[in-house]
C-alpha positions in Angstrom: -51.4 -27.0 131.3 -49.4 -26.7 128.1 -47.7 -23.4 129.3 -46.7 -25.2 132.5 -45.0 -28.0 130.5 -43.3 -25.5 128.2 -41.8 -23.7 131.1 -40.6 -26.9 132.7 -39.0 -28.0 129.5 -37.3 -24.6 129.1 -35.9 -25.1 132.6 -34.8 -28.7 132.0 -33.1 -28.0 128.7 -31.4 -24.8 129.6 -29.9 -26.3 132.7 -28.9 -29.5 130.8 -27.1 -27.5 128.1 -25.4 -25.4 130.8 -24.3 -28.7 132.5 -22.9 -30.1 129.3 -21.0 -26.8 128.8 -19.6 -27.1 132.3 -18.7 -30.7 131.7 -16.7 -29.8 128.6 -15.1 -26.5 129.9 -13.7 -28.0 133.1 -11.7 -30.5 131.0 -9.6 -27.6 129.7 -7.1 -26.5 132.5 -6.6 -23.0 130.9 -10.3 -22.2 131.4 -10.0 -23.1 135.1 -6.9 -21.0 135.7 -4.7 -24.0 135.9 -1.7 -25.1 133.9 -2.5 -28.9 133.8 -5.4 -31.3 134.3 -6.1 -32.3 137.9 -8.3 -35.1 139.1 -11.2 -33.0 140.6 -11.7 -31.5 137.1 -12.6 -35.0 135.8 -15.0 -35.6 138.7 -16.8 -32.3 138.1 -17.1 -33.1 134.4 -18.6 -36.5 135.2 -21.1 -35.0 137.6 -22.1 -32.1 135.4 -22.6 -34.5 132.4 -24.6 -36.9 134.5 -26.8 -34.1 135.9 -27.5 -32.9 132.3 -28.6 -36.4 131.3 -30.9 -36.5 134.4 -32.5 -33.2 133.3 -33.2 -34.6 129.8 -34.7 -37.7 131.4 -37.0 -35.4 133.5 -38.2 -33.8 130.3 -39.8 -37.1 129.2 -42.4 -36.7 132.1 -42.1 -33.0 132.9 -44.8 -32.7 135.5 -44.2 -35.9 137.3 -40.5 -35.3 137.5 -40.6 -31.5 138.3 -39.0 -32.3 141.7 -35.7 -32.6 139.9 -35.7 -28.9 139.7 -35.3 -28.6 143.5 -31.8 -30.0 143.7 -31.0 -28.4 140.4 -31.9 -25.0 141.8 -29.6 -25.6 144.7 -26.8 -26.6 142.4 -27.2 -23.5 140.2 -27.3 -21.2 143.3 -24.2 -22.8 144.7 -22.3 -22.7 141.4 -23.2 -19.1 140.9 -22.1 -18.3 144.4 -18.8 -20.2 144.0 -18.1 -18.3 140.8 -18.8 -14.9 142.5 -16.6 -15.8 145.4 -13.8 -17.0 143.1 -14.0 -13.7 141.2 -14.0 -11.8 144.4 -10.8 -13.4 145.7 -9.1 -13.0 142.3 -9.0 -16.6 141.1 -11.0 -15.9 138.0 -12.2 -12.8 136.1 -15.6 -11.6 137.0 -18.2 -12.0 134.3 -21.5 -10.1 134.6 -22.9 -12.2 131.7 -22.3 -15.5 133.5 -23.6 -14.1 136.8 -26.8 -12.9 135.1 -27.2 -16.3 133.3 -27.1 -18.0 136.7 -29.6 -15.7 138.3 -31.9 -15.8 135.3 -31.7 -19.6 135.2 -32.6 -19.7 138.8 -35.6 -17.4 138.3 -36.9 -19.4 135.4 -36.6 -22.7 137.3 -38.3 -21.3 140.4 -41.1 -19.9 138.2 -41.6 -23.1 136.3 -41.6 -25.1 139.4 -44.2 -22.9 141.1 -46.6 -22.6 138.2 -46.5 -26.4 137.7 -47.7 -27.3 141.2 -50.4 -29.9 141.1 -53.6 -28.6 142.6 -55.1 -31.0 145.0 -58.9 -31.3 145.0 -60.6 -29.8 148.1 -62.9 -32.1 150.0 
């Protein structure tokens, strides 16, 4: 049981730290390939920061709140896909390290979710 909780906590905290990083980085237009701040950047920062807080709250009851990983996996997959697409069409520079981080984070979250499944007693 302890290993299950450790894997969930790794998932929660890694994703939360990544969210806080996104929240900060989108506030700098140069990092987003822009010359000035635009309103959607503020929206993304607010959502990313809030999602990070949600993941930290999930860590307080890791097994009971493991469901939070389901929408988090969707978000990570979509963000990774958007980044690949933006690099493909030339909006940003391709980064293998960031791609691998997104894929690895997804794998860790899927793994921790699967191993933490509650076993129902058979009748």
